[in-house]
C-alpha positions as CSV (number, residue, x, y, z in Angstrom):
1,X,51.3,-52.7,27.1
2,X,48.4,-54.6,29.4
3,X,47.4,-53.8,32.9
4,X,46.2,-57.0,35.0
5,X,43.5,-55.8,37.7
6,X,41.6,-57.9,40.2
7,X,40.0,-58.9,41.8
8,X,37.1,-56.4,40.9
9,X,36.9,-54.7,37.6
10,X,37.6,-51.2,38.0
11,X,34.4,-48.4,37.1
12,X,35.3,-48.2,33.4
13,X,33.3,-50.0,31.3
14,X,35.9,-51.4,28.9
15,X,34.1,-55.2,29.0
16,X,34.0,-55.5,25.1
17,X,37.7,-54.8,24.7
18,X,39.2,-56.7,27.9
19,X,39.7,-60.4,28.1
20,X,37.4,-62.3,30.4
21,X,39.0,-65.3,33.0
22,X,38.6,-66.9,36.0
23,X,42.5,-67.7,36.8
24,X,43.5,-67.1,40.0
25,X,45.8,-64.0,40.6
26,X,48.6,-63.5,43.4
27,X,49.7,-60.1,44.0
28,X,52.4,-60.3,47.0
29,X,50.8,-62.9,50.0
30,X,47.2,-62.4,49.1
31,X,45.4,-64.6,46.2
32,X,42.6,-63.7,44.5
33,X,39.9,-65.9,43.0
34,X,37.7,-64.4,40.1
35,X,37.4,-62.7,37.3
36,X,40.4,-61.3,35.7
37,X,40.2,-58.2,33.3
38,X,42.7,-57.2,31.1
39,X,42.6,-53.7,29.8
40,X,44.6,-52.1,27.3
41,X,46.8,-48.8,28.5
42,X,45.4,-47.0,25.3
43,X,41.8,-47.7,26.6
44,X,42.2,-46.5,30.4
45,X,44.1,-43.3,28.9
46,X,41.7,-42.6,26.9
47,X,38.9,-43.2,29.5
48,X,40.5,-41.2,31.9
49,X,41.0,-38.0,29.6
50,X,38.6,-38.5,27.3
51,X,39.6,-35.1,25.5
52,X,43.0,-36.0,24.3
53,X,41.5,-38.3,21.7
54,X,40.0,-35.2,20.1
55,X,42.8,-33.3,20.2
56,X,45.1,-36.1,18.5
57,X,42.8,-36.0,15.4
58,X,44.7,-34.9,12.8
59,X,44.1,-31.4,11.6
60,X,42.5,-30.9,8.4
61,X,44.0,-28.1,6.1
62,X,40.4,-27.0,5.3
63,X,39.1,-26.8,8.7
64,X,38.7,-23.5,10.4
65,X,38.5,-22.0,13.8
66,X,36.5,-19.7,15.4
67,X,39.9,-17.2,15.2
68,X,40.1,-18.0,11.4
69,X,36.4,-16.0,10.7
70,X,36.7,-12.5,8.9
71,X,34.4,-9.7,9.9
72,X,33.9,-7.0,7.3
73,X,33.0,-3.3,9.0
74,X,30.1,-2.1,7.9
75,X,28.5,-5.6,6.8
76,X,25.7,-6.5,9.0
77,X,25.9,-9.9,10.5
78,X,22.2,-10.6,10.6
79,X,20.0,-10.4,7.3
80,X,16.5,-9.8,7.2
81,X,14.1,-12.1,6.7
82,X,12.1,-10.4,4.2
83,X,15.1,-10.2,1.4
84,X,14.7,-11.1,-1.9
85,X,16.9,-13.6,-4.2
86,X,18.8,-11.2,-5.5
87,X,19.2,-9.0,-2.6
88,X,21.2,-12.2,-0.6
89,X,22.9,-12.9,-3.7
90,X,24.6,-9.3,-3.7
91,X,25.2,-9.3,-0.3
92,X,27.2,-12.6,-0.7
93,X,29.2,-11.6,-3.3
94,X,29.7,-8.2,-1.9
95,X,31.3,-10.5,1.2
96,X,33.2,-12.2,-1.5
97,X,34.9,-9.2,-2.9
98,X,36.2,-7.9,0.3
99,X,37.8,-11.0,1.2
100,X,39.4,-11.4,-2.3
101,X,40.4,-7.8,-1.7
102,X,41.8,-8.2,1.6
103,X,43.9,-11.1,0.5
104,X,45.5,-9.5,-2.6
105,X,46.0,-6.6,-0.1
106,X,47.5,-7.9,2.5
107,X,49.2,-10.4,0.1
108,X,47.3,-13.4,1.9
109,X,47.6,-16.2,-0.4
110,X,47.1,-18.9,2.0
111,X,49.8,-20.9,1.2
112,X,50.9,-23.9,3.6
113,X,54.3,-23.3,5.3
114,X,54.5,-27.1,5.6
115,X,55.7,-28.2,1.9
116,X,53.9,-31.3,2.6
117,X,50.4,-30.1,3.1
118,X,50.9,-28.2,-0.4
119,X,49.1,-29.5,-3.6
120,X,51.3,-30.7,-6.6
121,X,52.7,-28.1,-8.8
122,X,52.6,-28.3,-12.5
123,X,55.5,-28.5,-15.1
124,X,57.3,-25.6,-14.4
125,X,57.5,-22.6,-17.0
126,X,60.7,-20.7,-17.7
127,X,61.5,-17.1,-19.7
128,X,64.4,-16.5,-21.9
129,X,66.2,-15.4,-18.7
130,X,66.2,-18.7,-16.9
131,X,63.2,-17.3,-14.6
132,X,60.0,-19.2,-13.7
133,X,56.8,-17.7,-14.8
134,X,54.3,-20.3,-12.9
135,X,55.5,-20.2,-9.3
136,X,52.8,-20.9,-6.7
137,X,52.9,-17.0,-5.9
138,X,51.8,-16.4,-9.1
139,X,49.2,-19.5,-9.6
140,X,47.4,-18.4,-6.2
141,X,47.3,-14.6,-6.9
142,X,46.2,-15.1,-10.3
143,X,43.3,-17.4,-8.8
144,X,42.0,-15.0,-6.4
145,X,42.1,-12.1,-9.2
146,X,40.2,-14.1,-11.6
147,X,37.5,-15.5,-8.9
148,X,37.4,-11.7,-7.6
149,X,36.8,-10.9,-11.3
150,X,34.1,-13.5,-11.8
151,X,32.0,-11.9,-8.9
152,X,32.4,-8.0,-9.6
153,X,31.0,-8.7,-13.0
154,X,28.0,-10.5,-11.4
155,X,27.9,-8.2,-9.2
156,X,27.7,-5.2,-11.8
157,X,24.8,-7.5,-13.5
158,X,22.9,-7.6,-10.4
159,X,23.7,-3.9,-9.5
160,X,24.2,-1.4,-11.8
161,X,25.2,1.4,-9.7
162,X,28.1,-0.6,-8.0
163,X,31.5,0.7,-8.0
164,X,34.1,-2.0,-7.8
165,X,37.4,-1.8,-5.2
166,X,40.0,1.1,-6.1
167,X,42.7,-1.4,-6.7
168,X,40.6,-3.4,-9.1
169,X,41.7,-3.8,-12.8
170,X,39.7,-5.8,-15.4
171,X,41.5,-8.2,-17.0
172,X,42.8,-7.3,-21.0
173,X,41.7,-10.1,-23.4
174,X,43.6,-10.0,-26.5
175,X,42.1,-10.9,-29.6
176,X,44.2,-11.8,-32.6
177,X,43.9,-13.2,-36.2
178,X,46.5,-13.8,-38.9
179,X,46.5,-12.5,-42.7
180,X,48.3,-14.7,-44.6
181,X,50.9,-12.9,-47.4
182,X,51.4,-14.5,-50.8
183,X,54.9,-13.7,-51.1
184,X,55.7,-17.3,-52.5
185,X,52.8,-17.0,-55.6
186,X,54.1,-13.4,-56.3
187,X,58.0,-13.5,-55.3
188,X,58.6,-10.4,-57.2
189,X,56.0,-8.1,-55.3
190,X,57.5,-6.7,-52.2
191,X,54.6,-7.1,-49.9
192,X,56.7,-6.3,-46.8
193,X,57.7,-2.9,-48.1
194,X,54.3,-1.9,-49.0
195,X,53.1,-2.9,-45.6
196,X,55.5,-1.6,-43.4
197,X,56.3,2.2,-45.4
198,X,59.5,3.8,-45.5
199,X,60.4,4.0,-41.7
200,X,57.8,1.9,-40.6
201,X,55.0,5.1,-41.6
202,X,52.4,3.3,-43.3
203,X,52.5,0.5,-40.7
204,X,52.3,3.1,-37.4
205,X,49.4,4.7,-39.4
206,X,47.8,1.8,-39.7
207,X,47.9,0.9,-36.1
208,X,47.0,4.5,-35.3
209,X,43.9,4.3,-37.2
210,X,42.8,0.7,-36.0
211,X,44.0,1.0,-32.6
212,X,45.3,-2.8,-33.1
213,X,49.0,-4.0,-33.0
214,X,50.2,-5.0,-36.7
215,X,53.4,-7.7,-36.5
216,X,54.6,-8.7,-40.2
217,X,56.8,-12.3,-39.0
218,X,56.8,-15.3,-40.8
219,X,59.7,-16.6,-43.1
220,X,61.1,-13.6,-45.1
221,X,59.9,-11.1,-42.1
222,X,63.4,-10.4,-41.2
223,X,66.3,-9.7,-43.4
224,X,68.8,-12.0,-43.9
225,X,72.2,-11.7,-41.5
226,X,69.9,-9.1,-39.2
227,X,69.5,-10.8,-35.6
228,X,65.7,-10.9,-34.9
229,X,66.5,-10.9,-30.7
230,X,69.3,-10.4,-28.5
231,X,69.7,-13.3,-27.4
232,X,69.7,-15.1,-30.3
233,X,66.3,-17.5,-30.2
234,X,64.0,-17.6,-32.5
235,X,61.2,-15.0,-33.3
236,X,57.6,-15.7,-32.4
237,X,56.4,-17.6,-35.7
238,X,59.8,-17.6,-37.6
239,X,59.0,-21.4,-39.0
240,X,55.6,-20.2,-40.1
241,X,54.9,-18.5,-43.9
242,X,54.7,-15.1,-44.1
243,X,51.9,-13.6,-42.2
244,X,50.8,-10.5,-40.4
245,X,49.8,-10.9,-37.0
246,X,46.9,-8.8,-35.5
247,X,46.2,-8.2,-32.1
248,X,43.8,-6.1,-30.2
249,X,41.1,-5.9,-27.0
250,X,38.3,-5.8,-29.1
251,X,37.4,-7.9,-32.5
252,X,36.1,-4.9,-33.9
253,X,39.8,-3.3,-34.2
254,X,41.3,-6.5,-35.2
255,X,38.7,-6.6,-38.0
256,X,39.2,-2.7,-39.3
257,X,42.9,-3.6,-39.5
258,X,42.8,-7.2,-41.2
259,X,40.6,-5.4,-43.8
260,X,42.9,-2.6,-45.0
261,X,45.8,-5.3,-45.0
262,X,43.9,-7.1,-47.2
263,X,43.1,-4.4,-49.2
264,X,47.4,-3.0,-49.3
265,X,47.9,-6.9,-50.7
266,X,45.2,-7.1,-53.3
267,X,46.6,-3.8,-54.8
268,X,50.1,-4.8,-54.8
269,X,49.1,-8.2,-56.6
270,X,46.2,-6.2,-59.0
271,X,47.4,-3.0,-59.4
272,X,50.7,-2.3,-61.6
273,X,53.6,-0.8,-59.3
274,X,53.6,2.4,-61.9
275,X,50.3,2.8,-61.2
276,X,49.8,2.1,-57.6
277,X,49.1,5.1,-55.8
278,X,50.3,3.9,-52.3
279,X,53.4,2.7,-54.2
280,X,53.8,6.3,-55.2
281,X,53.1,7.9,-52.1
282,X,55.6,5.8,-50.4
283,X,58.3,6.8,-52.8
284,X,57.2,10.8,-52.8
285,X,57.6,10.1,-48.6
286,X,60.9,8.2,-48.9
287,X,62.4,11.3,-51.0
288,X,60.9,13.9,-48.4
289,X,62.5,11.9,-45.9
290,X,66.2,11.8,-47.4
291,X,65.7,15.7,-48.9
292,X,66.2,14.4,-52.2
293,X,62.4,15.7,-53.0
294,X,61.4,18.4,-55.7
295,X,58.0,19.8,-55.4
296,X,58.0,21.3,-59.1
297,X,60.1,18.9,-60.9
298,X,60.1,18.8,-64.9
299,X,62.1,19.9,-67.8
300,X,64.5,22.2,-67.0
301,X,66.6,24.9,-69.1
302,X,69.7,23.1,-70.3
303,X,71.8,26.7,-70.4
304,X,70.6,28.1,-67.2
305,X,69.0,24.9,-65.4
306,X,65.4,27.2,-65.2
307,X,62.4,25.0,-65.3
308,X,60.1,28.4,-66.6
309,X,61.0,28.0,-69.6
310,X,62.8,26.0,-72.3
311,X,66.5,25.6,-74.1
312,X,65.7,27.7,-77.0
313,X,63.5,29.9,-75.1
314,X,66.5,31.1,-72.8
315,X,67.3,34.6,-73.2
316,X,70.6,34.5,-71.0
317,X,74.0,33.9,-72.6
318,X,75.4,31.1,-73.2
319,X,76.7,29.7,-70.1
């Protein structure tokens, strides 16, 4: 849309945007000779209302406002000029920790309500019940927790007396290792029975002693006909060779458990079954659990059943 103005240009400096001409223009009964300025309607509106152009500027989701500022009680707003670099870093870290903690407590994840303003989502991951695990809320909360953990870790290095927020829990780091079981090389040895023991007591004792979690998995770890999972799905590591999977929160516990498992495997290979002390203890424990253990088992008198004397020493009449 254009507006024709004659004979005098308006007090708007738009000559660089208009078209200049000397053609006469008739308005009513008057004829005007002189220059004609043809201005765009948008230019006139922008000159009359200069604030509209700024208002129409597209708003960025990263830009903030005065109302978006966060004020933390107890934190100074003016820093002294004589602060050291470590003190300045500690102050900034404290601000970040307080901001992360506030957003986590209030569930202020900062997810844009308009789906068009959100970043693309990764490939979805589902559990065995069909529930998505890597939702946007989970990914955003996890990023906030990781950022807060990094700030708290750095803060504790700078200030050894610093105490993290009450709702802070450091992430659990899992260390794992595998111990291969040579079942195919020694098919006549029951390694799974040696490691697990009667009713799982040998494995439980190792876990209690080392502080690690031990799982026997792989081919041959589950008996034929026995379902590993309720939904019938494959067990973790089912297609792998037979092995012991060890996990713990520190490398020392994993190493201790791995050494114990390797020692049991070594004894099973090198020591005959009749001389294996672990095997004898497991058989005795199994008999004790089943109620068939005889502590003073030995030669018994065939006449009276006593184990205190031989049959030819029995002074009782024949039964």
